[in-house]
C-alpha positions as CSV (number, residue, x, y, z in Angstrom):
1,X,4.0,33.0,19.1
2,X,7.5,31.9,18.0
3,X,9.3,32.8,14.8
4,X,10.5,29.8,12.8
5,X,12.1,30.1,9.3
6,X,9.8,32.2,7.1
7,X,6.6,31.7,9.0
8,X,5.1,31.9,12.5
9,X,4.4,28.9,14.8
10,X,1.0,29.9,16.2
11,X,0.3,28.7,19.7
12,X,-3.2,30.4,20.1
13,X,-5.8,32.4,18.1
14,X,-7.7,35.4,19.1
15,X,-11.5,35.1,18.3
16,X,-13.3,38.3,17.6
17,X,-16.6,36.6,18.5
18,X,-20.1,37.7,17.4
19,X,-20.0,41.2,18.9
20,X,-17.7,43.5,20.8
21,X,-20.6,45.1,22.6
22,X,-21.0,43.9,26.2
23,X,-24.8,44.4,26.3
24,X,-25.3,42.6,23.1
25,X,-23.1,39.7,24.3
26,X,-25.2,39.3,27.5
27,X,-28.4,39.3,25.5
28,X,-27.0,36.6,23.1
29,X,-25.8,34.6,26.1
30,X,-29.2,34.4,27.8
31,X,-30.9,33.8,24.4
32,X,-28.7,30.8,23.6
33,X,-28.8,29.5,27.2
34,X,-32.6,29.6,27.0
35,X,-32.6,27.9,23.6
36,X,-30.4,25.1,24.8
37,X,-32.4,24.6,28.0
38,X,-35.5,24.0,26.0
39,X,-34.3,22.3,22.8
40,X,-31.5,20.1,24.1
41,X,-33.7,18.0,26.5
42,X,-36.2,17.7,23.6
43,X,-33.6,15.9,21.5
44,X,-32.7,13.6,24.4
45,X,-36.4,12.9,24.8
46,X,-36.7,11.9,21.2
47,X,-33.9,9.4,21.6
48,X,-35.3,8.0,24.8
49,X,-38.8,7.8,23.3
50,X,-37.6,5.8,20.2
51,X,-35.4,3.5,22.3
52,X,-38.2,2.8,24.8
53,X,-41.2,2.3,22.5
54,X,-41.2,-1.0,20.6
55,X,-43.8,0.4,18.2
56,X,-41.1,2.9,17.0
57,X,-38.8,0.1,15.9
58,X,-38.9,0.8,12.1
59,X,-35.7,1.9,10.4
60,X,-37.1,5.4,9.9
61,X,-37.1,6.0,13.7
62,X,-33.8,4.3,14.1
63,X,-32.2,6.8,11.7
64,X,-34.1,9.7,13.4
65,X,-32.6,8.7,16.8
66,X,-29.2,8.7,15.3
67,X,-29.8,12.1,13.7
68,X,-30.8,13.5,17.1
69,X,-27.7,12.0,18.7
70,X,-25.5,13.4,15.9
71,X,-27.0,16.8,16.3
72,X,-26.4,16.8,20.0
73,X,-22.8,16.0,19.4
74,X,-22.5,18.6,16.7
75,X,-23.9,21.3,18.9
76,X,-21.4,20.4,21.6
77,X,-18.4,21.5,19.5
78,X,-18.6,25.3,19.3
79,X,-21.4,26.6,21.6
80,X,-19.8,25.8,25.0
81,X,-16.7,27.8,24.1
82,X,-18.9,30.5,22.5
83,X,-21.1,30.9,25.7
84,X,-17.9,31.0,27.9
85,X,-16.4,33.7,25.7
86,X,-19.3,36.0,26.2
87,X,-17.8,36.7,29.7
88,X,-14.2,37.1,28.4
89,X,-12.7,40.4,27.5
90,X,-10.1,38.7,25.3
91,X,-11.4,35.6,23.6
92,X,-8.6,33.2,22.8
93,X,-8.4,29.5,21.8
94,X,-5.3,27.4,21.8
95,X,-3.9,25.9,18.6
96,X,-4.8,22.3,19.7
97,X,-8.3,23.3,20.7
98,X,-8.8,25.1,17.4
99,X,-7.7,22.0,15.5
100,X,-10.0,19.8,17.6
101,X,-12.9,22.2,16.8
102,X,-12.1,22.0,13.1
103,X,-11.9,18.2,13.1
104,X,-15.1,17.5,15.0
105,X,-17.1,20.2,13.0
106,X,-16.3,18.5,9.7
107,X,-16.4,14.9,11.1
108,X,-19.9,15.3,12.5
109,X,-21.2,17.7,9.8
110,X,-20.2,15.3,7.0
111,X,-21.6,12.3,9.0
112,X,-24.9,14.1,9.3
113,X,-25.0,14.9,5.5
114,X,-24.3,11.2,4.8
115,X,-27.0,10.2,7.3
116,X,-29.5,12.3,5.4
117,X,-28.6,10.4,2.3
118,X,-29.3,7.1,4.1
119,X,-32.7,8.4,5.3
120,X,-33.5,9.3,1.7
121,X,-32.5,5.7,0.7
122,X,-34.9,4.4,3.4
123,X,-37.8,6.5,2.0
124,X,-37.0,5.5,-1.6
125,X,-37.1,1.8,-0.8
126,X,-40.3,2.2,1.3
127,X,-42.1,4.0,-1.5
128,X,-40.6,2.5,-4.7
129,X,-39.8,-1.1,-3.5
130,X,-42.3,-1.7,-0.6
131,X,-42.4,-5.5,-1.2
132,X,-38.6,-5.7,-0.7
133,X,-38.4,-3.2,2.2
134,X,-37.8,-5.7,5.0
135,X,-35.0,-7.4,2.9
136,X,-33.3,-4.2,1.8
137,X,-33.6,-2.2,5.0
138,X,-33.4,-4.7,7.9
139,X,-31.7,-3.9,11.2
140,X,-28.3,-5.3,10.1
141,X,-28.2,-3.2,7.0
142,X,-29.4,-0.1,9.0
143,X,-26.4,-0.6,11.5
144,X,-24.0,-0.9,8.6
145,X,-25.4,2.2,6.9
146,X,-25.2,4.3,10.1
147,X,-21.6,3.0,10.7
148,X,-20.7,4.0,7.2
149,X,-22.0,7.6,7.8
150,X,-19.8,7.9,10.9
151,X,-16.9,6.3,9.0
152,X,-17.3,8.6,6.0
153,X,-17.6,11.7,8.3
154,X,-14.4,10.6,10.2
155,X,-12.5,10.2,6.9
156,X,-13.6,13.7,5.7
157,X,-12.7,15.3,9.1
158,X,-9.3,13.6,9.5
159,X,-8.2,14.5,5.9
160,X,-9.0,18.2,6.6
161,X,-7.4,18.0,10.0
162,X,-4.2,16.4,8.6
163,X,-3.9,19.0,5.9
164,X,-4.7,21.9,8.3
165,X,-2.0,21.1,10.8
166,X,0.6,21.5,8.0
167,X,-0.6,24.9,7.0
168,X,2.3,27.5,7.1
169,X,0.7,30.3,9.1
170,X,1.9,33.9,8.9
171,X,-0.5,35.7,11.2
172,X,-1.8,37.8,12.6
173,X,-3.4,35.1,14.7
174,X,-6.9,36.8,14.6
175,X,-10.0,34.9,13.5
176,X,-13.0,37.1,12.7
177,X,-15.5,34.5,14.1
178,X,-16.6,32.7,17.2
179,X,-15.0,29.4,16.3
180,X,-12.2,27.9,14.2
181,X,-12.7,26.6,10.7
182,X,-10.6,25.6,7.7
183,X,-11.3,28.6,5.5
184,X,-10.3,31.0,8.3
185,X,-7.0,29.3,8.7
186,X,-6.3,29.3,5.0
187,X,-6.6,33.1,5.0
188,X,-3.6,33.1,7.4
189,X,-1.5,30.8,5.2
190,X,1.8,32.3,4.1
191,X,1.8,31.0,0.5
192,X,-0.5,29.2,-2.0
193,X,1.1,25.8,-1.4
194,X,-0.1,22.4,-2.5
195,X,-1.6,21.9,0.9
196,X,-3.5,25.1,0.7
197,X,-4.8,24.3,-2.8
198,X,-5.9,20.8,-1.7
199,X,-7.7,22.3,1.3
200,X,-9.4,24.8,-0.9
201,X,-10.7,22.0,-3.1
202,X,-11.8,19.7,-0.4
203,X,-13.4,22.4,1.8
204,X,-15.0,24.2,-1.1
205,X,-18.4,22.8,-0.3
206,X,-17.7,19.7,-2.4
207,X,-19.2,17.2,0.2
208,X,-22.3,19.3,1.0
209,X,-23.0,20.2,-2.6
210,X,-22.7,16.6,-3.7
211,X,-25.0,15.5,-0.9
212,X,-27.5,18.3,-1.5
213,X,-27.6,17.4,-5.3
214,X,-28.2,13.7,-4.6
215,X,-30.9,14.5,-2.0
216,X,-32.7,16.9,-4.3
217,X,-32.7,14.3,-7.1
218,X,-33.9,11.5,-4.8
219,X,-36.7,13.4,-3.2
220,X,-37.8,14.8,-6.6
221,X,-38.1,11.1,-7.8
222,X,-40.0,10.2,-4.7
223,X,-42.5,13.1,-5.0
224,X,-43.1,12.1,-8.7
225,X,-43.6,8.5,-7.6
226,X,-46.2,9.6,-5.1
227,X,-48.5,10.7,-8.0
228,X,-49.3,7.0,-8.6
229,X,-50.1,6.2,-4.9
230,X,-53.6,6.2,-3.3
231,X,-54.8,9.5,-1.7
232,X,-54.3,8.2,1.9
233,X,-50.9,6.7,1.3
234,X,-49.9,9.9,-0.6
235,X,-50.8,12.2,2.3
236,X,-48.9,10.0,4.9
237,X,-45.7,9.6,2.8
238,X,-45.8,13.2,1.5
239,X,-45.8,14.4,5.1
240,X,-42.7,12.4,5.9
241,X,-41.0,13.5,2.7
242,X,-41.7,17.2,3.3
243,X,-40.1,16.9,6.7
244,X,-37.0,15.4,5.1
245,X,-36.9,18.1,2.4
246,X,-37.2,20.9,5.0
247,X,-34.2,19.4,7.0
248,X,-32.2,19.1,3.8
249,X,-32.6,22.8,3.0
250,X,-32.1,23.8,6.6
251,X,-28.9,21.9,6.9
252,X,-27.4,22.2,3.4
253,X,-28.5,25.8,2.6
254,X,-26.3,27.6,5.2
255,X,-23.4,25.1,4.6
256,X,-23.3,25.9,0.9
257,X,-23.5,29.6,1.6
258,X,-20.5,29.4,3.9
259,X,-18.4,26.9,2.1
260,X,-19.4,27.6,-1.5
261,X,-17.0,30.5,-1.7
262,X,-15.1,29.9,1.6
263,X,-11.9,31.9,0.8
264,X,-13.7,35.2,0.0
265,X,-15.5,37.6,2.4
266,X,-19.1,36.3,2.6
267,X,-21.7,38.8,3.7
268,X,-23.3,37.9,7.1
269,X,-21.0,34.9,7.4
270,X,-21.1,35.0,11.2
271,X,-24.8,35.0,11.3
272,X,-25.2,32.2,8.9
273,X,-22.5,30.2,10.7
274,X,-24.3,30.8,14.0
275,X,-27.5,29.3,12.6
276,X,-25.6,26.5,10.9
277,X,-23.5,25.4,13.9
278,X,-25.7,26.3,16.9
279,X,-29.4,26.7,16.1
280,X,-30.4,24.6,13.1
281,X,-28.8,21.3,14.1
282,X,-30.8,21.0,17.3
283,X,-34.1,21.9,15.5
284,X,-33.7,19.2,12.8
285,X,-35.1,16.3,14.9
286,X,-37.9,18.6,16.1
287,X,-39.0,19.2,12.5
288,X,-39.4,15.4,12.0
289,X,-41.2,15.0,15.3
290,X,-43.7,17.8,15.0
291,X,-45.0,16.3,11.8
292,X,-45.2,12.7,13.2
293,X,-48.3,11.6,15.2
294,X,-46.8,8.3,16.3
295,X,-43.7,9.7,17.9
296,X,-45.6,12.7,19.4
297,X,-48.0,10.3,21.1
298,X,-45.1,8.1,22.4
299,X,-43.3,11.2,23.8
300,X,-46.3,12.3,25.6
301,X,-46.8,8.9,27.2
302,X,-43.1,8.9,28.3
303,X,-43.4,12.3,29.8
304,X,-46.7,11.5,31.5
305,X,-45.3,8.3,33.0
306,X,-42.0,9.5,34.3
307,X,-42.3,13.2,34.8
308,X,-46.0,14.3,35.3
């Protein structure tokens, strides 16, 4: 670190990690390694199945494949560094790597939240405007919507990144977590500057709370609309909607817990952050898949043909 004017130019951060106990670290390492060995290929299999089966060409499966890809990307941001740090006595991360983690976490996290909104739109049109579905949700519109989710996520991530690199940091350069995030850096800020205040506003769960509220309203409307459907249609659509609602709570719940009051000490923040950034994202596509007979059948055919 180098002194400059009234604040410190930080060149690296020390991460305290999940635990200081070596035995606990080894147990966690093998647990996460096993988890990734099983679940990560499952997400790749979902993408390959949807891409390779013409019967899974509907927009719903197109969005599911994009969700699986987004989750794979999101789970590549913090876990590799976390797994490597289990074998390090002194866990450090450079300033540039920290900023990269921060950017990609918020870029991909926001993109996923926006994609869930797009998937809710798809279900809304399918249930409430079935006669206009092919016109309102065709392949061209689907590509535009997915592109918009990535664009919206990028804008959110780059704004937080641009503000974070201008934070005047006082130190000490210690982060009580296993990865870098905005609210941890703000705690190291020297003064309550305009940049800090803007970061607090933007990062204070505003995107995730907005998305969660819109998703909750949309699925409530859909479930009410289902009351007018036939029994067979009701069961099929309800199964899909329930899967969507489970993923909404699985993704948005921990995020709102962490970012709802991000500049105060939050109980069990590390544990919730662990589930939010490492475990839950990879399980999201699985939740959809386990409740869908068509994609399960196609996955089994693919595995039987190329592996078994």
